Each structure stands twice: as structure tokens, then as C-alpha cells.
C-alpha positions as CSV (number, residue, x, y, z in Angstrom):
1,X,-7.6,-23.4,-18.0
2,X,-10.5,-21.8,-15.2
3,X,-7.7,-23.4,-13.1
4,X,-4.3,-21.7,-14.0
5,X,-2.3,-19.2,-12.9
6,X,-2.3,-16.5,-15.8
7,X,1.0,-16.9,-16.2
8,X,0.7,-20.8,-16.9
9,X,-2.9,-19.8,-18.7
10,X,-0.2,-17.5,-21.1
11,X,2.1,-20.2,-21.7
12,X,-1.0,-22.5,-22.4
13,X,-2.4,-20.5,-24.7
14,X,0.8,-20.8,-27.1
15,X,0.3,-24.6,-27.4
16,X,-2.4,-24.4,-30.5
17,X,-5.2,-22.0,-31.5
18,X,-8.3,-24.2,-29.6
19,X,-6.1,-23.7,-26.6
20,X,-5.3,-20.3,-27.3
21,X,-9.0,-19.3,-27.6
22,X,-10.4,-21.6,-24.9
23,X,-7.4,-19.7,-22.1
24,X,-8.5,-16.4,-23.7
25,X,-12.5,-17.4,-22.8
26,X,-11.5,-17.5,-19.0
27,X,-8.8,-14.9,-18.4
28,X,-9.5,-12.5,-16.0
29,X,-7.7,-9.2,-16.4
30,X,-7.2,-7.4,-13.4
31,X,-9.0,-3.5,-13.7
32,X,-6.2,-1.3,-12.4
33,X,-7.2,1.1,-9.3
34,X,-8.2,4.5,-10.0
35,X,-6.2,7.7,-8.9
36,X,-8.2,10.2,-6.9
37,X,-7.2,14.0,-6.6
38,X,-8.3,15.9,-3.6
39,X,-7.9,19.6,-4.2
40,X,-5.7,21.2,-1.0
41,X,-8.1,22.8,1.0
42,X,-8.6,23.2,4.6
43,X,-11.3,20.9,5.0
44,X,-10.2,18.6,2.5
45,X,-10.5,14.6,3.7
46,X,-8.4,11.3,2.0
47,X,-9.8,8.4,1.0
48,X,-11.2,5.7,3.1
49,X,-9.8,6.4,6.3
50,X,-9.7,9.8,7.7
51,X,-9.3,12.5,9.7
52,X,-10.7,16.2,9.6
53,X,-8.1,18.5,10.4
54,X,-7.5,19.7,14.5
55,X,-10.1,17.6,15.1
56,X,-10.4,13.9,16.9
57,X,-13.0,12.5,14.9
58,X,-12.2,9.6,12.4
59,X,-14.5,8.5,9.9
60,X,-14.5,5.8,7.0
61,X,-15.6,7.1,4.2
62,X,-16.5,5.7,0.3
63,X,-16.5,8.7,-2.3
64,X,-18.4,6.6,-4.9
65,X,-21.4,6.2,-3.1
66,X,-21.0,8.7,-0.1
67,X,-21.5,6.5,2.6
68,X,-19.7,7.3,5.8
69,X,-18.8,5.6,8.8
70,X,-18.5,7.6,12.1
71,X,-15.7,6.1,14.4
72,X,-16.1,6.8,18.3
73,X,-14.2,9.4,19.8
74,X,-10.3,9.0,19.6
75,X,-8.7,11.3,22.4
76,X,-5.1,12.8,21.2
77,X,-5.9,11.6,17.6
78,X,-2.7,14.2,16.5
79,X,-0.9,11.5,18.6
80,X,-1.4,8.4,15.7
81,X,1.9,7.7,13.6
82,X,0.6,4.7,12.1
83,X,-2.9,4.1,11.4
84,X,-4.6,1.7,9.0
85,X,-7.5,-0.7,8.5
86,X,-8.8,-4.1,7.0
87,X,-11.4,-3.6,4.5
88,X,-14.8,-2.0,3.7
89,X,-16.5,-1.2,7.1
90,X,-19.6,-3.4,5.1
91,X,-17.8,-6.2,6.2
92,X,-18.0,-7.9,9.5
93,X,-14.5,-8.5,9.4
94,X,-13.2,-5.1,9.0
95,X,-11.0,-3.8,11.8
96,X,-9.5,-0.4,11.5
97,X,-5.8,-0.2,13.4
98,X,-4.2,2.8,15.3
99,X,-0.2,2.7,17.6
100,X,1.0,5.2,19.3
101,X,4.4,5.8,21.3
102,X,3.6,9.1,23.1
103,X,5.1,7.7,25.9
104,X,8.9,6.1,25.8
105,X,8.9,2.1,25.2
106,X,5.7,1.8,24.6
107,X,3.2,1.6,22.3
108,X,-0.6,1.6,22.4
109,X,-2.7,0.3,20.2
110,X,-5.7,0.7,19.3
111,X,-8.9,-1.3,17.2
112,X,-12.0,-1.0,16.6
113,X,-14.5,-2.9,14.6
114,X,-18.2,-2.8,13.3
115,X,-20.4,-2.8,16.1
116,X,-18.8,-1.7,18.6
117,X,-19.2,1.8,20.4
118,X,-15.3,2.0,21.9
119,X,-12.2,1.6,20.9
120,X,-10.2,-1.5,22.4
121,X,-6.9,-1.1,23.6
122,X,-3.8,-2.7,25.0
123,X,-0.2,-1.4,26.0
124,X,3.0,-3.5,25.1
125,X,6.4,-2.8,25.7
126,X,8.2,-1.3,22.8
127,X,10.3,0.9,21.5
128,X,9.3,1.4,17.7
129,X,8.0,3.5,15.6
130,X,9.7,6.5,14.6
131,X,8.8,10.1,13.9
132,X,8.0,9.8,10.7
133,X,8.2,7.8,7.5
134,X,6.5,4.4,9.3
135,X,4.4,2.0,6.9
136,X,1.4,-0.5,7.2
137,X,0.0,-2.9,5.3
138,X,-2.8,-5.9,5.7
139,X,-1.5,-9.2,5.0
140,X,-3.2,-12.7,5.3
141,X,-5.4,-11.2,8.7
142,X,-2.4,-9.9,10.3
143,X,-0.9,-6.3,10.0
144,X,2.4,-5.5,8.7
145,X,4.2,-2.6,9.6
146,X,7.0,-1.4,8.8
147,X,9.2,2.2,10.4
148,X,12.0,4.6,9.2
149,X,14.5,2.2,9.8
150,X,13.2,-0.3,7.8
151,X,12.5,-3.2,11.1
152,X,9.2,-5.1,10.6
153,X,6.8,-5.5,13.4
154,X,3.0,-7.6,13.6
155,X,0.5,-6.6,15.0
156,X,-2.6,-9.8,15.2
157,X,-5.9,-8.1,15.6
158,X,-7.6,-11.5,16.1
159,X,-4.7,-12.4,19.3
160,X,-4.4,-9.1,19.9
161,X,-0.7,-10.3,20.0
162,X,2.0,-7.5,18.6
163,X,6.0,-9.3,18.0
164,X,8.8,-7.4,15.8
165,X,9.9,-9.5,14.1
166,X,13.5,-10.4,13.7
167,X,14.4,-9.8,10.4
168,X,17.7,-7.6,9.2
169,X,16.3,-4.5,7.7
170,X,17.3,-4.4,3.5
171,X,20.7,-3.4,3.3
172,X,21.2,0.5,1.6
173,X,23.9,0.3,-1.2
174,X,27.2,1.6,-1.2
175,X,26.2,4.6,-4.1
176,X,22.8,5.5,-1.9
177,X,22.7,7.9,0.7
178,X,22.1,6.4,3.9
179,X,19.5,9.3,4.9
180,X,17.2,9.0,1.5
181,X,17.2,5.4,2.1
182,X,15.4,5.5,4.8
183,X,13.0,8.1,3.4
184,X,11.8,7.2,0.1
185,X,10.0,3.5,0.3
186,X,6.5,2.2,-0.3
187,X,5.1,-0.9,1.4
188,X,2.3,-3.0,-0.7
189,X,1.2,-6.8,-0.6
190,X,0.3,-8.9,-3.1
191,X,-1.1,-12.9,-2.9
192,X,0.6,-13.3,1.1
193,X,3.7,-12.0,-0.4
194,X,4.9,-7.8,0.8
195,X,7.2,-6.3,-0.8
196,X,8.6,-2.8,-0.3
197,X,9.6,-0.2,-3.2
198,X,13.0,2.0,-2.2
199,X,13.5,4.9,-4.2
200,X,16.4,6.7,-3.8
201,X,17.0,10.4,-5.4
202,X,17.0,10.2,-9.0
203,X,18.4,6.3,-8.7
204,X,16.4,3.5,-10.2
205,X,13.6,2.2,-7.6
206,X,14.9,-1.4,-5.5
207,X,12.5,-4.0,-4.9
208,X,13.0,-6.3,-2.1
209,X,10.3,-9.0,-1.1
210,X,9.9,-10.5,1.9
211,X,11.2,-13.9,2.4
212,X,9.8,-15.1,6.2
213,X,11.1,-18.8,6.0
214,X,14.8,-17.4,5.6
215,X,13.9,-14.4,7.9
216,X,15.4,-11.3,4.8
217,X,14.7,-9.4,2.5
218,X,15.1,-10.4,-1.2
219,X,16.2,-7.6,-3.7
220,X,14.1,-8.5,-6.9
221,X,15.3,-7.5,-10.0
222,X,11.5,-7.7,-12.1
223,X,7.9,-8.5,-10.7
224,X,7.0,-10.7,-13.6
225,X,3.6,-9.6,-14.4
226,X,3.1,-8.0,-11.5
227,X,2.2,-3.9,-11.6
228,X,2.3,-2.0,-8.2
229,X,0.2,1.4,-8.0
230,X,2.6,3.0,-5.5
231,X,1.9,6.3,-2.9
232,X,3.0,7.0,0.6
233,X,-1.0,7.1,2.1
234,X,-1.7,3.8,-0.3
235,X,-0.3,1.1,-1.8
236,X,-2.0,-1.7,-4.8
237,X,-1.0,-4.3,-6.1
238,X,-1.8,-6.0,-9.9
239,X,-1.3,-8.8,-12.2
240,X,-2.4,-8.7,-16.6
241,X,-3.1,-5.2,-15.7
242,X,-5.6,-4.1,-18.8
243,X,-3.7,-3.4,-22.4
244,X,-1.9,-0.1,-22.7
245,X,-0.8,-0.1,-19.3
246,X,2.9,-1.2,-17.9
247,X,3.7,-4.6,-16.9
248,X,6.3,-5.8,-14.8
249,X,6.4,-1.6,-13.8
250,X,5.9,0.6,-10.9
251,X,3.7,3.7,-11.0
252,X,3.5,6.6,-8.5
253,X,0.9,9.5,-8.3
254,X,3.0,12.1,-10.2
255,X,0.8,13.5,-12.8
256,X,2.5,14.5,-15.9
257,X,2.9,18.1,-16.8
258,X,-1.0,18.5,-16.4
259,X,-1.8,15.1,-18.6
260,X,-3.9,12.4,-17.6
261,X,-0.9,10.0,-17.3
262,X,1.9,8.8,-14.2
263,X,5.1,8.8,-13.9
264,X,6.2,5.2,-14.2
265,X,9.3,3.0,-13.6
266,X,9.5,-0.5,-16.7
267,X,11.5,-2.6,-14.5
268,X,11.7,-4.5,-18.3
269,X,13.0,-1.5,-20.2
270,X,15.2,-0.3,-17.0
271,X,14.1,3.7,-16.9
272,X,11.3,6.2,-16.2
273,X,8.3,7.1,-18.9
274,X,7.6,10.8,-18.4
275,X,9.6,11.3,-15.8
276,X,10.5,15.3,-14.5
277,X,14.1,16.1,-13.8
278,X,15.0,16.3,-9.6
279,X,11.8,14.3,-8.7
280,X,12.7,12.3,-5.1
281,X,9.7,10.4,-4.9
282,X,10.6,9.2,-1.6
283,X,10.2,13.0,0.2
284,X,7.3,13.9,-2.8
285,X,4.5,15.0,-0.8
286,X,1.6,12.6,-2.4
287,X,-1.1,13.1,0.1
288,X,-3.8,14.6,-2.2
289,X,-3.0,11.6,-4.6
290,X,-4.3,8.4,-3.3
291,X,-4.8,5.1,-5.1
292,X,-8.4,3.2,-4.4
293,X,-10.5,0.4,-5.6
294,X,-12.4,1.4,-8.3
295,X,-16.6,0.7,-8.7
296,X,-17.8,-3.1,-9.9
297,X,-19.9,-1.3,-12.3
298,X,-18.0,2.2,-13.7
299,X,-21.8,2.7,-15.1
300,X,-23.1,3.0,-11.7
301,X,-21.3,6.6,-11.6
302,X,-22.6,7.9,-15.0
């Protein structure tokens, strides 16, 4: 039972009582991410990769342990349209990734890893980044970058190779305004797969999964046991979340009427839960609400 995927574990548990007990005993329930809210003050930092306002300082910060890693000086920080990192700086595999293209026709990529005193820089011919609405996700050892036009590029930090993929962007449905289509999107990875969640005005969200074999984005009408927690700054994904949370759903970092519940869309029910009227998830400023990986032992914070 321990070697089964969660879907097969659940199916096997229906065979008989003894199989049910065996399946449940090894079933791992994913802990959902936490939503941290940072007050809108002048010196506010975000999680985990941050830059101080009007400064060239980048830092990695753990709000639970208060550990702080100051990164080397980075010139012209405000020109960096896309930043991300692979994992916590406590790992030797950590890579911080930045990209800018203030020089037309070129993008400048800089990376940093623990132990380095300077950024490693490279420049490639490319006109990829847009003024805003660029996204990045780290998956399978690669940084996948998505621009406003939903074009996809990949950077390999080990081989230092930048490649714009020949993958047509998801097609905008006829009933959706094309301008909103380019803005309301979130990107998340899960077990080697990349998903785009598109939110357009009052329309129900659309989900697309990248199929690299066929070189296309495939629209998905269900997430199965997957639950996605979406935000502009960071998105998380979980399978078989704890009881009381919606599965086959997308959670947004919007609290309902100051309550400790987030707005969610259920694909099973085809509707939003706790949704207020006239909310456009793509244009919503959610930089002060960020999904993060919770500590392994919550009791350490008590």
C-alpha cells in the first residue's frame, strides 16, 4: 500500500475492511500551505525572496526561524522584471534567478548560489519579457518563465542555457475579452507538470496543463485530487489535502469579509465559495497575501 499513488490507495481501500485499514495506515495527507498577510507599511518585506523598497538589496528570509541571508549587491534592481529561486538557501542546490531586458533585443540573466560572493551573469539575444505580468516556476531543475502573452521559455541553471519553447499559447475563448485574458493568470507546478490558471472577470477560471510531448497547452476540466493555492507572488499545489478543505479546487489569497476563510472555486460544483461580487482575480493586488510552505512542526512556533 505504501508504494501506491494516492488515487490507487483510495481505490484499494474500498476492497474490504482489512485493506481499508492497511491503506489508511500509510496514507499521507498533504498539509496545505499557510497564507501570510503582511501589513502595507513602508518597510514591509515579503516571503522568501525580497528586495527592500528603493534599494539594491536582495535577501532570503525565513519568517519562522528569523534566519536571514543577504545576497550580493545587484545593480539596477528595479529593472528586474522576473525573480525566483529553486529552494531554501540552507540547501547547496539553491539557485536565485533574476532576469531583465532593459536593453532591447537582449535579456540579462543573473544567478546566485550559497557560497558565491558575486552574481553569475550571462546575456542572450531574446525579446521575451513584457513590461508586467511575467511569471516563473522552478520544476525538474529548470526555471520555466511565462510572459504576458503566455509564451514559454526555459532556463537551465546548470548548463546555463536559455531557450524559448515552440509552444503556442493557450487560445483565448471567444466569450472572454482578450485584454483580460493576458492579465489574469497564475502559474504552478506539481510533480513535473506545469499548470496555468486563467481568471477573467466574473468568468469561471480555466486550467491548462503543459504537454511538452505534443508541444501544446491542454485544457483541463478537473484537477482530480489536486488542490491549487494561487497568488501573484507564489502559488502552491497539494494532493489529498486535509479534511475540511476543498479538493479539485483553486484557492485564492482573498479573505472573505475579514473572516479566516479564503475564496475558493470548486470544479466539482462549478462555482465559487465565499465569493464577493465584482472581483477580478487577475487584477487583484495580492502581493501582501502570499502562500508559503508551513513549518514541519507547528508546535515549535507556540
